[in-house]
C-alpha positions as a printed Julia matrix, in Angstrom:
336×3 Matrix{Float64}:
   0.12    0.02   -0.1
   1.45    3.3    -1.13
   0.63    7.27   -1.11
  -0.29    8.67   -4.42
  -1.24   12.11   -5.58
  -4.3    12.91   -7.81
  -2.75   12.32  -11.2
  -5.43   11.63  -13.61
  -6.13    8.2   -14.82
  -5.45    7.18  -18.26
  -8.16    8.35  -20.94
 -10.12    5.72  -22.74
  -8.2     6.14  -26.02
  -5.0     5.53  -23.85
  -6.36    2.26  -22.48
  -7.21    1.14  -25.99
  -4.02    1.43  -27.11
  -2.79   -0.87  -24.18
  -1.75   -4.59  -25.51
  -2.89   -7.72  -23.77
  -0.43   -9.44  -21.51
  -0.28  -13.27  -21.58
   0.06  -15.43  -18.69
   3.46  -16.19  -17.65
   2.53  -19.41  -15.94
  -0.18  -22.07  -15.11
  -2.64  -21.88  -12.49
  -2.34  -24.57   -9.94
  -5.42  -26.51  -10.37
  -5.53  -28.17   -7.11
  -6.03  -25.25   -5.25
  -8.43  -23.87   -7.71
 -10.96  -27.11   -7.24
 -10.18  -26.8    -3.21
 -11.74  -23.49   -3.31
 -14.61  -24.51   -5.78
 -15.65  -27.38   -3.78
 -15.55  -25.61   -0.37
 -18.77  -25.06    1.28
 -19.96  -22.39    3.59
 -20.12  -22.43    7.54
 -23.8   -23.63    8.53
 -26.06  -22.69   11.48
 -29.37  -24.14   12.48
 -32.31  -22.16   13.07
 -35.62  -23.51   14.37
 -34.06  -26.88   12.91
 -33.07  -25.65    9.72
 -29.55  -25.21    8.48
 -28.58  -21.8     6.39
 -25.22  -20.02    5.7
 -23.98  -18.52    8.64
 -24.22  -14.74    9.12
 -21.45  -12.17    9.45
 -20.38   -9.87   12.33
 -20.01   -6.38   11.52
 -17.53   -3.6    12.47
 -18.56   -0.03   11.9
 -16.18    3.13   11.33
 -18.1     6.25   12.58
 -19.6     8.42    9.59
 -18.36   11.3    11.18
 -14.97   10.45   11.58
 -12.14   12.2     9.99
  -9.13   10.36    8.89
  -5.95   11.88    9.67
  -3.79   14.34    7.54
  -1.29   12.85    5.21
  -3.86    9.74    4.8
  -3.1     7.03    2.66
  -5.07    7.37   -0.71
  -4.83    4.11   -2.34
  -4.17    0.41   -1.69
  -2.33   -2.03   -3.88
  -3.74   -3.92   -7.02
  -2.59   -7.74   -7.6
  -2.14   -9.19  -11.0
  -1.87  -12.97  -11.0
   0.72  -13.86  -13.74
  -1.16  -17.07  -13.96
  -4.0   -15.31  -15.85
  -3.92  -13.26  -19.03
  -4.33   -9.14  -18.51
  -6.86   -7.79  -20.97
  -7.91   -4.38  -21.33
 -11.05   -5.33  -23.35
 -12.8    -8.46  -22.21
 -13.81  -11.3   -24.32
 -17.66  -11.09  -25.45
 -19.89  -13.88  -25.06
 -20.09  -16.05  -27.84
 -23.02  -15.64  -30.09
 -24.45  -19.28  -29.35
 -24.67  -17.91  -25.82
 -26.5   -14.79  -26.54
 -30.09  -14.56  -25.24
 -32.91  -12.1   -25.59
 -33.17   -9.25  -22.73
 -34.64  -10.73  -19.58
 -36.83   -7.27  -19.42
 -38.0    -5.06  -21.95
 -37.1    -1.72  -20.08
 -38.91    0.45  -22.34
 -42.35   -1.09  -21.69
 -41.38   -1.72  -18.17
 -40.67    1.67  -16.95
 -42.76    3.92  -19.51
 -45.58    4.13  -16.8
 -43.5     5.81  -14.23
 -41.11    7.67  -16.62
 -38.24    6.36  -14.55
 -34.9     6.22  -17.02
 -31.68    4.72  -15.84
 -30.68    3.89  -19.62
 -29.34    7.15  -21.3
 -29.35    7.1   -25.06
 -28.51    3.93  -26.54
 -27.64    1.25  -24.29
 -23.71    0.8   -24.08
 -23.57   -2.2   -22.14
 -21.66   -5.49  -23.52
 -22.14   -8.93  -22.37
 -18.89  -10.6   -21.65
 -17.25  -14.02  -20.6
 -13.93  -13.6   -19.81
 -11.16  -15.57  -17.19
  -8.54  -12.47  -17.82
  -7.73   -9.91  -15.32
  -9.24   -7.79  -14.09
 -12.53   -9.08  -15.51
 -12.33  -12.11  -13.23
 -12.15   -9.9   -10.19
 -15.86   -8.99  -10.7
 -18.55  -11.2    -9.91
 -21.85  -11.89   -8.24
 -23.14  -11.13   -4.76
 -25.86  -13.09   -3.02
 -27.76  -12.47   -0.08
 -31.09  -13.03    1.56
 -31.94   -9.66   -0.07
 -31.39  -10.51   -3.38
 -28.63  -10.33   -5.83
 -25.75   -7.7    -7.15
 -22.57   -6.98   -7.95
 -19.18   -6.66   -6.33
 -15.12   -7.07   -6.96
 -12.31   -8.49   -5.03
 -10.17   -5.51   -3.47
  -7.6    -7.84   -1.36
  -6.69  -11.2    -0.79
 -10.09  -12.27    0.86
 -11.9    -9.0     0.63
 -14.77   -7.65   -1.35
 -16.32   -4.3    -2.23
 -19.63   -4.34   -2.51
 -22.51   -1.97   -1.85
 -23.98   -1.84    1.6
 -27.66   -2.11    0.66
 -27.16   -5.64   -0.41
 -26.32   -6.47    3.11
 -29.04   -7.85    5.42
 -28.63   -5.78    8.63
 -29.44   -7.62   11.83
 -29.45   -6.78   15.61
 -26.25   -6.74   17.88
 -23.52   -5.85   15.09
 -24.54   -9.11   12.99
 -25.53   -9.49    9.14
 -27.26  -12.19    7.6
 -25.49  -14.57    5.2
 -23.62  -13.28    1.93
 -22.12  -15.3    -1.02
 -19.73  -14.02   -3.61
 -19.08  -15.76   -6.69
 -16.25  -14.26   -8.96
 -16.61  -14.16  -13.08
 -20.14  -16.06  -12.26
 -21.71  -16.85  -15.86
 -24.77  -18.84  -16.34
 -24.25  -20.8   -13.29
 -20.33  -21.16  -13.91
 -18.12  -20.6   -11.14
 -14.46  -21.03  -12.66
 -13.22  -20.18   -8.96
 -15.68  -21.25   -6.69
 -17.48  -19.31   -4.61
 -16.49  -17.92   -0.86
 -19.02  -16.46    1.93
 -18.51  -13.67    4.03
 -17.6   -13.75    7.54
 -17.44  -10.02    8.4
 -18.41   -6.67    7.46
 -16.54   -3.55    7.49
 -19.24   -0.42    6.99
 -19.12    3.52    7.56
 -23.06    3.6     7.68
 -26.03    0.7     7.27
 -27.57    1.5     4.22
 -30.93   -0.47    3.94
 -33.13   -0.24    0.65
 -35.26   -0.11   -1.21
 -35.13    3.59   -1.01
 -31.88    5.29   -0.38
 -31.55    9.03    0.58
 -29.18   11.56    0.03
 -26.79   10.74    2.94
 -26.91    6.85    2.36
 -25.56    7.5    -1.23
 -22.28    9.04    0.43
 -21.79    5.83    2.22
 -23.23    3.18    0.11
 -20.07    0.68    0.19
 -18.93   -2.07    2.31
 -15.7    -4.13    2.46
 -16.63   -8.02    3.45
 -13.96  -10.2     4.84
 -14.52  -13.71    2.88
 -13.89  -17.22    4.24
 -11.04  -17.86    2.09
  -8.33  -15.95    0.14
 -10.05  -16.5    -3.47
  -7.99  -13.41   -4.14
  -4.82  -15.26   -4.74
  -6.32  -16.92   -7.57
  -8.39  -13.94   -8.94
  -6.26  -11.27   -8.48
  -7.79   -7.68   -6.99
  -8.41   -4.31   -7.74
  -6.41   -1.48   -6.21
  -8.71    1.32   -4.33
  -8.21    4.92   -4.73
  -9.86    8.32   -3.56
 -11.72   10.09   -5.69
 -10.66   13.55   -6.65
 -13.2    16.26   -8.14
 -10.75   17.0   -10.38
 -11.59   14.05  -11.91
 -14.95   15.16  -12.77
 -16.38   15.44  -15.9
 -13.34   12.84  -17.63
 -14.85   10.0   -19.42
 -12.13    7.64  -17.76
 -13.96    5.02  -15.87
 -14.86    1.32  -16.57
 -17.97   -0.45  -14.86
 -19.22   -4.14  -14.59
 -22.08   -5.72  -13.05
 -25.01   -8.59  -13.65
 -28.0    -6.31  -14.51
 -31.42   -7.31  -14.24
 -32.48   -6.53  -17.56
 -30.15   -7.62  -20.02
 -29.22  -11.03  -18.4
 -31.43  -11.75  -15.6
 -28.41  -11.16  -13.66
 -26.88  -14.33  -14.76
 -24.3   -12.8   -16.96
 -21.83  -10.11  -16.43
 -21.84   -6.62  -18.74
 -19.52   -3.75  -19.03
 -19.32   -0.58  -20.05
 -16.28    2.01  -20.59
 -15.94    5.81  -21.09
 -18.02    6.84  -18.13
 -17.81   10.16  -16.46
 -18.27   10.88  -12.82
 -19.21   13.94  -11.44
 -18.44   14.24   -7.57
 -21.39   16.51   -5.68
 -19.94   19.79   -4.51
 -22.06   19.39   -1.2
 -20.26   15.88   -0.49
 -16.89   15.65    1.56
 -14.29   14.26   -0.37
 -13.93   11.69    2.58
 -17.46   10.37    1.84
 -18.44   11.61   -1.93
 -21.63   10.7    -3.74
 -21.13   11.03   -7.76
 -23.55   11.18  -10.25
 -22.97    9.75  -13.91
 -25.0     8.68  -16.88
 -23.71    5.07  -17.19
 -26.21    2.51  -18.15
 -27.68    0.81  -14.98
 -30.27   -1.48  -13.65
 -30.66   -3.4   -10.18
 -28.19   -6.0    -9.87
 -25.63   -3.93  -10.88
 -25.63   -2.29   -7.46
 -22.19   -2.65   -5.78
 -20.39   -3.06   -9.13
 -17.12   -1.27   -9.2
 -16.36    1.95  -11.05
 -12.49    1.54  -12.08
  -9.9     3.59  -13.86
  -6.05    2.68  -15.04
  -3.21    4.49  -13.72
   0.43    3.45  -15.66
  -1.97    0.27  -16.84
  -3.03   -0.86  -13.61
  -6.66   -0.83  -12.54
  -8.13    1.1    -9.37
 -11.67    1.21   -8.32
 -12.75    4.59   -7.0
 -16.86    3.79   -6.33
 -19.5     1.3    -6.11
 -22.93    1.44   -8.14
 -25.23    2.76   -5.46
 -28.98    4.2    -6.65
 -30.84    6.11   -9.39
 -33.88    8.36   -9.96
 -35.68    9.44  -13.28
 -32.7    11.79  -14.09
 -29.31   10.36  -13.11
 -27.65    7.44  -11.52
 -25.35    7.76   -8.26
 -22.25    5.84   -7.16
 -20.51    6.22   -3.68
 -16.87    6.56   -3.11
 -14.09    9.12   -1.21
 -11.06    8.58    0.92
 -13.58    6.52    3.29
 -13.8     3.95    1.29
 -10.22    3.5     0.7
  -9.52    3.89    4.58
 -12.33    1.19    4.89
 -10.27   -1.22    2.59
  -7.16   -0.13    4.34
  -8.74   -1.38    7.45
 -10.3    -4.7     6.58
  -6.83   -5.71    5.02
  -4.57   -4.62    7.82
  -6.79   -6.34   10.62
  -7.51   -9.23    8.46
  -5.03  -10.13    6.12
């Protein structure tokens, strides 16, 4: 983990000129298979077995980090994987009709979460960093997330099933989930680090500033998938179409296949502190993509700056800021 300044991320054009890096070794299949077949810890409630829930650790929402705070965490590219800046799209034979017809579904309320032509593309890639993104499941439904450390998942707070006494319900993460396929197995949450207990289905302007959590998983699945770095968002990046987003939308794929979009611009809200910043954007979003990362590239390396949070009839929202980075740092330091 290292300090950084607010140098701008690479532009979409610069990223497009980067070439794929081929794997330098072969992944040890024995380790991958062990992760794939490892089940979750269970608990019995009223005579029935359920995946075990998590404990939670809160960091005060009003807490300000010390001056000179660390503004980024490291990324990890596993050299047993290819490194692709544009993922392989799903094969034509696997393409399916839209799961939901957005236009007819939303016309009555005039709600818009897709602005102009839909720019999302369905992909199926086990290359880095796409293999770090995956499907999140909890008792509340499904969302998206990304590996941000060896056993650390970054996702939205409103997918967590918050319960009394600093506990939560179960949460499952499957990196690069694709139509039931789980090439790296699944991992289960054991601990939730949060700034604010955001609970849907509606999210207010304060909650949008804190709609992220770091989940400590029950196994170091990131050693196989790799992970993205995290970086504190700077308002000097407002309006720049630097960002990539990936997630599992309910409309295009029924949350069963991932999509991505590039060339996204974020705009940090002037009324939000840099520590806990909400951002507006016009990326193409649908429920299921919540928790999916927005990331950019610095010197060819990917860093997440925000998670998808919410939408209203005129714009979509993401959550980020230095608090997100410090949450990652604390989780990784206390539970490496």
